[in-house]
C-alpha positions in Angstrom: 2.1 20.0 -19.0 -0.7 21.8 -17.0 -2.7 18.6 -16.8 0.4 16.7 -15.6 1.2 19.2 -12.9 -2.5 19.1 -11.7 -2.4 15.3 -11.6 0.8 15.3 -9.6 -0.7 17.8 -7.1 -3.9 15.7 -6.8 -2.0 12.5 -6.1 0.9 13.9 -4.0 -0.9 14.0 -0.6 -2.7 10.6 -0.9 0.6 8.9 -2.0 2.6 10.5 0.8 0.0 9.4 3.4 -0.3 5.9 1.8 3.4 5.1 1.9 4.1 6.8 5.2 1.3 5.2 7.2 2.0 1.9 5.5 5.7 1.7 6.6 5.0 3.2 10.0 2.4 0.6 10.6 4.9 -2.2 10.0 7.2 -0.5 12.6 4.4 -0.1 15.2 3.4 -3.7 14.8 7.0 -5.0 15.0 7.6 -3.0 18.2 4.3 -4.3 19.7 5.4 -7.9 19.1 8.9 -7.4 20.5 11.3 -5.9 17.8 12.5 -2.4 18.4 14.8 -2.2 15.3 12.6 0.3 13.5 12.1 2.4 16.6 15.8 2.6 17.3 16.4 3.7 13.7 13.7 6.4 13.9 11.5 4.7 11.4 8.3 4.6 13.5 7.2 8.0 12.4 4.7 9.7 10.2 7.4 12.0 8.8 7.3 11.0 5.0 11.0 12.1 4.6 12.0 9.0 6.7 10.2 6.6 4.3 10.8 8.2 0.9 13.2 6.4 -1.4 14.6 9.1 -3.9 14.7 6.5 -6.7 11.7 4.3 -5.9 9.3 6.9 -4.6 10.1 9.9 -6.8 12.4 9.3 -9.8 11.0 6.0 -11.0 7.2 6.9 -10.8 7.9 10.2 -12.5 9.9 8.7 -15.3 7.3 6.0 -15.9 4.5 8.5 -15.8 6.1 10.7 -18.5 7.4 7.7 -20.5 4.0 6.0 -20.7 1.7 9.1 -20.5 0.3 7.8 -17.2 -0.5 4.3 -18.5 2.0 2.5 -16.2 3.2 3.5 -12.8 5.5 1.6 -10.3 7.3 2.6 -7.3 8.2 1.7 -3.7 9.2 3.3 -0.4 12.2 2.4 1.9 11.1 -0.7 3.7 11.0 -0.5 7.5 13.7 -2.8 8.9 12.3 -5.6 10.9 14.4 -8.3 12.7 11.9 -11.1 12.8 14.2 -13.1 15.2 13.4 -10.5 17.8 9.6 -11.1 17.7 8.3 -13.0 20.7 6.9 -15.7 18.3 8.7 -15.0 15.0 6.6 -17.2 12.7 3.2 -16.2 14.0 3.9 -12.6 14.7 5.5 -12.2 11.2 2.0 -12.5 9.8 0.7 -9.6 11.9 3.7 -7.3 11.2 3.4 -7.9 7.4 -0.4 -7.6 7.5 -0.2 -4.2 9.3 0.9 -2.3 6.2 -1.8 -3.4 3.7 -4.4 -3.1 6.5 -3.4 0.5 7.1 -3.9 1.1 3.3 -7.4 -0.4 3.4 -8.4 1.7 6.4 -7.1 4.9 4.6 -9.0 3.9 1.5 -12.1 3.8 3.6 -11.4 7.2 5.2 -10.8 8.8 1.8 -14.1 7.2 0.5 -15.9 8.7 3.5 -14.4 12.1 2.6 -15.5 11.7 -1.0 -19.1 10.7 -0.1 -19.2 13.6 2.4 -18.0 16.1 -0.2 -20.5 14.9 -2.9 -23.3 14.5 -0.4 -23.0 18.0 1.0 -22.8 19.5 -2.5 -19.1 20.5 -2.5 -18.2 20.5 -6.2 -14.6 21.7 -5.9 -13.0 19.4 -8.5 -9.5 19.4 -6.9 -10.7 18.1 -3.6 -13.2 15.6 -5.1 -10.4 14.2 -7.4 -8.0 14.0 -4.5 -10.4 12.0 -2.4 -10.9 9.6 -5.4 -7.1 9.4 -5.8 -6.8 8.5 -2.2 -9.2 5.6 -2.5 -7.4 4.4 -5.7 -3.9 4.7 -4.4 -4.6 2.9 -1.1 -6.5 0.1 -2.8 -3.6 -0.4 -5.3 -1.1 -0.5 -2.4 -3.4 -2.8 -0.4 -3.9 -5.3 -3.3 -0.3 -5.1 -4.6 1.3 -5.7 -1.3 -0.9 -8.7 -0.6 0.5 -10.6 -3.6 1.8 -13.8 -2.1 5.5 -13.6 -3.0 8.4 -12.4 -0.8 9.6 -9.7 -0.2 6.0 -8.3 -0.6 3.9 -8.3 2.6 1.7 -11.1 1.1 4.8 -13.2 0.7 5.7 -12.8 4.3 2.1 -13.6 5.4 2.3 -16.7 3.3 5.6 -17.8 4.9 4.2 -17.2 8.4 1.1 -19.3 7.6 2.7 -22.3 5.9 4.3 -25.3 7.7 8.0 -24.9 8.3 9.2 -26.9 5.3 7.0 -25.2 2.7 7.6 -21.8 4.4 11.4 -22.3 4.0 11.0 -23.1 0.3 8.9 -19.9 -0.3 11.3 -17.7 1.7 14.1 -18.8 -0.6 12.5 -16.9 -3.4 12.9 -13.6 -1.7 16.3 -12.5 -3.3 14.6 -12.8 -6.7 11.0 -11.8 -5.7 11.3 -8.1 -6.7 12.4 -9.0 -10.2 9.7 -11.6 -10.6 7.1 -9.2 -9.4 8.3 -6.4 -11.8 8.3 -8.9 -14.6 4.7 -9.8 -13.9 3.7 -6.2 -13.7 5.3 -5.3 -17.0 3.7 -8.4 -18.6 0.3 -7.3 -17.3 -0.2 -10.7 -15.6 -0.2 -9.2 -12.0 -2.6 -6.5 -13.0 -5.2 -8.6 -14.8 -5.1 -11.7 -12.6 -4.5 -10.2 -9.2 -4.8 -6.4 -8.9 -8.1 -5.9 -10.8 -10.1 -8.7 -9.1 -8.8 -7.8 -5.6 -9.4 -4.1 -6.2 -12.9 -4.8 -7.4 -13.5 -6.7 -4.2 -12.1 -3.8 -2.2 -14.3 -1.3 -3.9 -17.3 -3.6 -3.3 -16.4 -3.9 0.4 -16.0 -0.1 0.8 -19.3 0.6 -1.0 -21.0 -1.8 1.4 -19.4 -0.2 4.4 -20.5 3.3 3.3 -24.0 2.3 2.4 -25.5 3.8 5.6 -23.6 7.1 5.2 -24.6 7.3 1.5 -28.2 6.8 2.4 -28.0 9.4 5.2 -26.6 12.1 2.8 -29.2 11.6 0.1 
């Protein structure tokens, strides 16, 4: 129980930042391109309480964590409402609005990695902060890779719809009502993890290591 509580405390801040900035980024991008829906509903904010879903953000991850001893986790935040019809160029701007969320997670992963390198490089060996920085990189790379999966209603699915020609885009968008259940099934079956998450996260870790090479060399 003590280890579980410590793990929850280590991951709490990275997870809150990850979901809050992700959802706010969608709202900021939508407003920039002409849709004020999220702004009018008070969802363009860094207040995590506005984005937390009691079931998807708290109850489901905790139940799965205890049920599987931490081997399997899944959760979600309240999606920021976007009326794509209000965007100045709905099809093209949909791509940027959808991309804003995963992009914010990748940037956060880089920032947590910078903190981790700085802590280790300056000799700070406080385990709690080092593990929190590692958790920040992991959580944000998972959100980045997971949300880029090309199936609506995930961000990757909306990006795909925005990039495809109208006919093909319409066919893909029709999957959206069933997309969540399809994705959940792929997660449970391990297909999404082995064929999508792990390869993409390895690419993400490689890119971050490359970006931080100068800082790492400086602190040696």
